[in-house]
LUMZA-551456 format. One record per atom (N, C-alpha, C, O, CB): residue in one letter; atom name; x, z, y. Coordinates in steps of 0.02 Angstrom, whole numbers. Each point is the difference from the previous one (the first is absolute). Glycine has a CB too. Layout:
BEGIN
TORPA residu atome      x      z      y
TORPA      a    CA      X      Z      Y
...
//
This chain:
BEGIN
TORPA residu atome      x      z      y
TORPA      x     N   -438    659   1147
TORPA      x    CA     28     -2    -62
TORPA      x     C    -56     22    -46
TORPA      x     O    -40     42     20
TORPA      x    CB    159    -21     22
TORPA      x     N   -125    -48   -104
TORPA      x    CA    -29     15    -50
TORPA      x     C     22     57    -41
TORPA      x     O     60     14     -7
TORPA      x    CB    -84   -121     19
TORPA      x     N    -22    140    -39
TORPA      x    CA     27     71    -29
TORPA      x     C    -20    -17    -84
TORPA      x     O    -52    -30    -12
TORPA      x    CB     24    129    135
TORPA      x     N     62    -82   -164
TORPA      x    CA     -9      6    -65
TORPA      x     C      7     67    -34
TORPA      x     O     48     39      2
TORPA      x    CB    -14   -147      6
TORPA      x     N    -89    113    -39
TORPA      x    CA    -17     76    -38
TORPA      x     C      6    -15    -70
TORPA      x     O    -28    -47    -28
TORPA      x    CB    -60     97    112
TORPA      x     N    134     -2   -116
TORPA      x    CA      0      4    -68
TORPA      x     C    -28     72    -32
TORPA      x     O     20     55     21
TORPA      x    CB     79   -142     -8
TORPA      x     N   -140     81    -61
TORPA      x    CA    -16     65    -37
TORPA      x     C     41     13    -43
TORPA      x     O      9    -41    -45
TORPA      x    CB   -107     32     56
TORPA      x     N    133     67     -9
TORPA      x    CA     58     34    -30
TORPA      x     C    -14     64    -42
TORPA      x     O     41     38    -26
TORPA      x    CB     19    -85    122
TORPA      x     N   -129     50    -94
TORPA      x    CA    -20     67    -26
TORPA      x     C     16      1    -84
TORPA      x     O    -14    -46    -39
TORPA      x    CB    -87     58    141
TORPA      x     N    128     44   -118
TORPA      x    CA     39     -3    -67
TORPA      x     C     67    -12    -17
TORPA      x     O     28     15    -52
TORPA      x    CB   -119    -43     36
TORPA      x     N    122    -11     81
TORPA      x    CA     61    -23    -23
TORPA      x     C     46     63      9
TORPA      x     O    -20     52     27
TORPA      x    CB     -2   -181      3
TORPA      x     N     87    119    -56
TORPA      x    CA     51     64      7
TORPA      x     C     34     -6     81
TORPA      x     O     11    -47     38
TORPA      x    CB     26     47   -186
TORPA      x     N    -29     56    151
TORPA      x    CA     16      5     83
TORPA      x     C     65    -34     27
TORPA      x     O     10    -20     58
TORPA      x    CB    -66    133    -64
TORPA      x     N    101   -115    -53
TORPA      x    CA     54    -34     28
TORPA      x     C    -14    -83      4
TORPA      x     O     31    -34     41
TORPA      x    CB     48    135    -90
TORPA      x     N   -114   -123     18
TORPA      x    CA    -11    -69     -1
TORPA      x     C    -47    -16     68
TORPA      x     O      5    -55     28
TORPA      x    CB      5     50   -169
TORPA      x     N    -47     48    161
TORPA      x    CA    -36     -8     59
TORPA      x     C     49      6     56
TORPA      x     O      0    -45     42
TORPA      x    CB   -105     90    -93
TORPA      x     N    146      2     57
TORPA      x    CA     53      5     54
TORPA      x     C     30    -64      3
TORPA      x     O     -3    -31     52
TORPA      x    CB     28    149    -67
TORPA      x     N      6   -144    -40
TORPA      x    CA     30    -61     -8
TORPA      x     C    -29    -58     38
TORPA      x     O     28    -29     47
TORPA      x    CB      2     74   -151
TORPA      x     N    -96    -63     75
TORPA      x    CA    -44    -56     37
TORPA      x     C    -10     25     73
TORPA      x     O      5    -45     42
TORPA      x    CB    -73      7   -153
TORPA      x     N     56    100    135
TORPA      x    CA     -1     25     73
TORPA      x     C     56    -27     35
TORPA      x     O     -8    -33     50
TORPA      x    CB    -48    137    -77
TORPA      x     N    128    -90     -1
TORPA      x    CA     55    -30     32
TORPA      x     C      4    -62     10
TORPA      x     O     11    -26     55
TORPA      x    CB     34     99    -91
TORPA      x     N    -54   -105    -23
TORPA      x    CA     15    -69      0
TORPA      x     C    -55    -35     59
TORPA      x     O     17    -36     46
TORPA      x    CB     30     40   -188
TORPA      x     N   -104     15    128
TORPA      x    CA    -55    -16     59
TORPA      x     C     27      2     73
TORPA      x     O      0    -46     41
TORPA      x    CB    -87    100   -115
TORPA      x     N    110      6     77
TORPA      x    CA     18     14     77
TORPA      x     C     71    -34      8
TORPA      x     O     17     -2     60
TORPA      x    CB    -85    125    -48
TORPA      x     N    115   -150    -55
TORPA      x    CA     53    -37     17
TORPA      x     C    -33    -74     20
TORPA      x     O     20    -31     49
TORPA      x    CB     68    105   -130
TORPA      x     N   -135    -97     40
TORPA      x    CA    -25    -71     15
TORPA      x     C    -40      0     70
TORPA      x     O      4    -46     40
TORPA      x    CB    -14     19   -171
TORPA      x     N    -26     79    138
TORPA      x    CA    -34      1     74
TORPA      x     C     49     -7     51
TORPA      x     O     -5    -42     45
TORPA      x    CB    -82    116    -79
TORPA      x     N    147    -23     26
TORPA      x    CA     47      0     63
TORPA      x     C     26    -71      6
TORPA      x     O      4    -27     55
TORPA      x    CB     36    153    -67
TORPA      x     N    -22   -158    -48
TORPA      x    CA     36    -62     -1
TORPA      x     C    -53    -57     34
TORPA      x     O     21    -45     37
TORPA      x    CB     57     84   -152
TORPA      x     N   -131    -32    101
TORPA      x    CA    -52    -60     28
TORPA      x     C     -7     20     72
TORPA      x     O      1    -48     38
TORPA      x    CB    -75     24   -150
TORPA      x     N     66     84    141
TORPA      x    CA     -1     11     68
TORPA      x     C     66    -11     38
TORPA      x     O     -1    -17     59
TORPA      x    CB    -89     93    -87
TORPA      x     N    152    -64     -6
TORPA      x    CA     60    -23     36
TORPA      x     C     10    -75     -2
TORPA      x     O     34    -29     42
TORPA      x    CB     17    138    -68
TORPA      x     N    -80   -137    -21
TORPA      x    CA     18    -74     -5
TORPA      x     C    -49    -37     36
TORPA      x     O     17    -49     34
TORPA      x    CB     36     59   -142
TORPA      x     N   -116     11    102
TORPA      x    CA    -57    -28     25
TORPA      x     C    -23    -77    -51
TORPA      x     O     19    -10    -58
TORPA      x    CB     23     72    193
TORPA      x     N    -75    -97   -106
TORPA      x    CA    -23    -55    -33
TORPA      x     C     50    -59     28
TORPA      x     O     -4    -17     59
TORPA      x    CB   -126     65    -73
TORPA      x     N    175    -79    -29
TORPA      x    CA     57    -49     21
TORPA      x     C    -31    -63    -29
TORPA      x     O    -32     -2    -52
TORPA      x    CB    144     82     48
TORPA      x     N    -97   -136     51
TORPA      x    CA    -17    -71    -19
TORPA      x     C     70    -26    -45
TORPA      x     O     58     20      8
TORPA      x    CB   -144    -44    114
TORPA      x     N     66    -16   -160
TORPA      x    CA     63    -29    -43
TORPA      x     C     48    -31     42
TORPA      x     O    -16    -39     45
TORPA      x    CB    -53     16   -140
TORPA      x     N    137     41     81
TORPA      x    CA     58    -24     40
TORPA      x     C      5    -76      8
TORPA      x     O     28    -23     49
TORPA      x    CB     30    124    -88
TORPA      x     N    -82   -138     -6
TORPA      x    CA      4    -70     11
TORPA      x     C    -64    -35    -27
TORPA      x     O    -29     23    -49
TORPA      x    CB    157    -17     43
TORPA      x     N   -144    -51     31
TORPA      x    CA    -64    -37    -23
TORPA      x     C     16    -23    -68
TORPA      x     O     56    -19    -17
TORPA      x    CB    -94    -22    133
TORPA      x     N    -20     46   -159
TORPA      x    CA     10    -37    -69
TORPA      x     C      6    -71      6
TORPA      x     O    -24    -34     45
TORPA      x    CB    -39    117   -100
TORPA      x     N    102   -105      0
TORPA      x    CA     10    -76      1
TORPA      x     C    -65    -34    -16
TORPA      x     O    -41     26    -37
TORPA      x    CB    162    -17      1
TORPA      x     N   -134    -87     75
TORPA      x    CA    -53    -30    -24
TORPA      x     C     26    -60    -36
TORPA      x     O     44    -34     27
TORPA      x    CB   -118     80     61
TORPA      x     N     48    -63   -150
TORPA      x    CA     27    -56    -41
TORPA      x     C    -37    -60     32
TORPA      x     O    -61      2     -3
TORPA      x    CB     83     65   -112
TORPA      x     N      7   -118    146
TORPA      x    CA    -37    -66     20
TORPA      x     C    -35    -48    -44
TORPA      x     O    -32    -48     22
TORPA      x    CB    110     59     52
TORPA      x     N    -69      3   -134
TORPA      x    CA    -15    -43    -50
TORPA      x     C    -74      4    -20
TORPA      x     O    -39     42     23
TORPA      x    CB    158    -33    -60
TORPA      x     N   -137    -57     -9
TORPA      x    CA    -72      6    -21
TORPA      x     C      9     23    -75
TORPA      x     O     38    -29    -39
TORPA      x    CB    -92    -67    123
TORPA      x     N     15    148   -101
TORPA      x    CA     -1     16    -74
TORPA      x     C    -41    -32    -50
TORPA      x     O    -59     -7     16
TORPA      x    CB     84    100     27
TORPA      x     N     -8   -113    -94
TORPA      x    CA    -46    -30    -48
TORPA      x     C    -55     44    -26
TORPA      x     O     16     59     -9
TORPA      x    CB     76   -128    -20
TORPA      x     N   -156     51     14
TORPA      x    CA    -54     40    -24
TORPA      x     C     37     30    -71
TORPA      x     O     40    -32    -34
TORPA      x    CB   -152    -47     94
TORPA      x     N     93    138    -70
TORPA      x    CA     27     31    -74
TORPA      x     C    -11    -39    -58
TORPA      x     O     46     -7    -41
TORPA      x    CB    -69    111     81
TORPA      x     N    -33   -130    -49
TORPA      x    CA    -11    -34    -49
TORPA      x     C     31    -61    -20
TORPA      x     O     -5    -26    -56
TORPA      x    CB    -75     81     80
TORPA      x     N    118    -80     33
TORPA      x    CA     50    -61    -16
TORPA      x     C     62     19    -16
TORPA      x     O     37    -46    -18
TORPA      x    CB    -89    -21     88
TORPA      x     N     79    134    -67
TORPA      x    CA     55     12    -28
TORPA      x     C      1     35    -65
TORPA      x     O    -40     46    -10
TORPA      x    CB     71    -51    116
TORPA      x     N     17    -16   -154
TORPA      x    CA      7     29    -67
TORPA      x     C     54     51      3
TORPA      x     O     31     10     52
TORPA      x    CB    -68   -114   -108
TORPA      x     N     46    136      5
TORPA      x    CA     44     58     -9
TORPA      x     C     73    -32     22
TORPA      x     O     40     30     36
TORPA      x    CB   -115     34   -140
TORPA      x     N     85   -126     78
TORPA      x    CA     74    -17     14
TORPA      x     C     12     -5     68
TORPA      x     O     54     18     24
TORPA      x    CB    -43    -76   -123
TORPA      x     N    -63     31    138
TORPA      x    CA     12    -10     75
TORPA      x     C      3     75     42
TORPA      x     O     26     11     55
TORPA      x    CB    -94   -137    -67
TORPA      x     N     40    164    -23
TORPA      x    CA    -18     68     37
TORPA      x     C     77     36    -10
TORPA      x     O     28     21     51
TORPA      x    CB   -180     -7    -82
TORPA      x     N    186     -7    -35
TORPA      x    CA     47     34     -7
TORPA      x     C     65    -52     -5
TORPA      x     O     44     17    -39
TORPA      x    CB   -123     78    -12
TORPA      x     N     87   -151     84
TORPA      x    CA     53    -49      0
TORPA      x     C     60     31     18
TORPA      x     O     52    -12    -31
TORPA      x    CB   -124    -75     58
TORPA      x     N     69    131     24
TORPA      x    CA     69     32     24
TORPA      x     C     28     57    -53
TORPA      x     O     56     24      7
TORPA      x    CB    -95    -42    124
TORPA      x     N      3     32   -175
TORPA      x    CA     22     56    -52
TORPA      x     C     42    -33    -62
TORPA      x     O     46     30    -30
TORPA      x    CB   -158     42     61
TORPA      x     N     89   -137    -45
TORPA      x    CA     22    -34    -64
TORPA      x     C     85     14      2
TORPA      x     O     36    -20    -45
TORPA      x    CB   -144    -85     42
//
């Protein structure tokens, strides 16, 4: 696991404790959950996209009209 170091010299003690608490919660959550894969594969669009230079603003935002 990588380690992040933050220089908190001169910071108020209550802010340092707050950041330490938050960092500990994140660390615990990451260790508990581990690295998870996406629940579903991302959709793949089977079409072919036109090159951007062939699209005008009207075509790009057609569904907003």
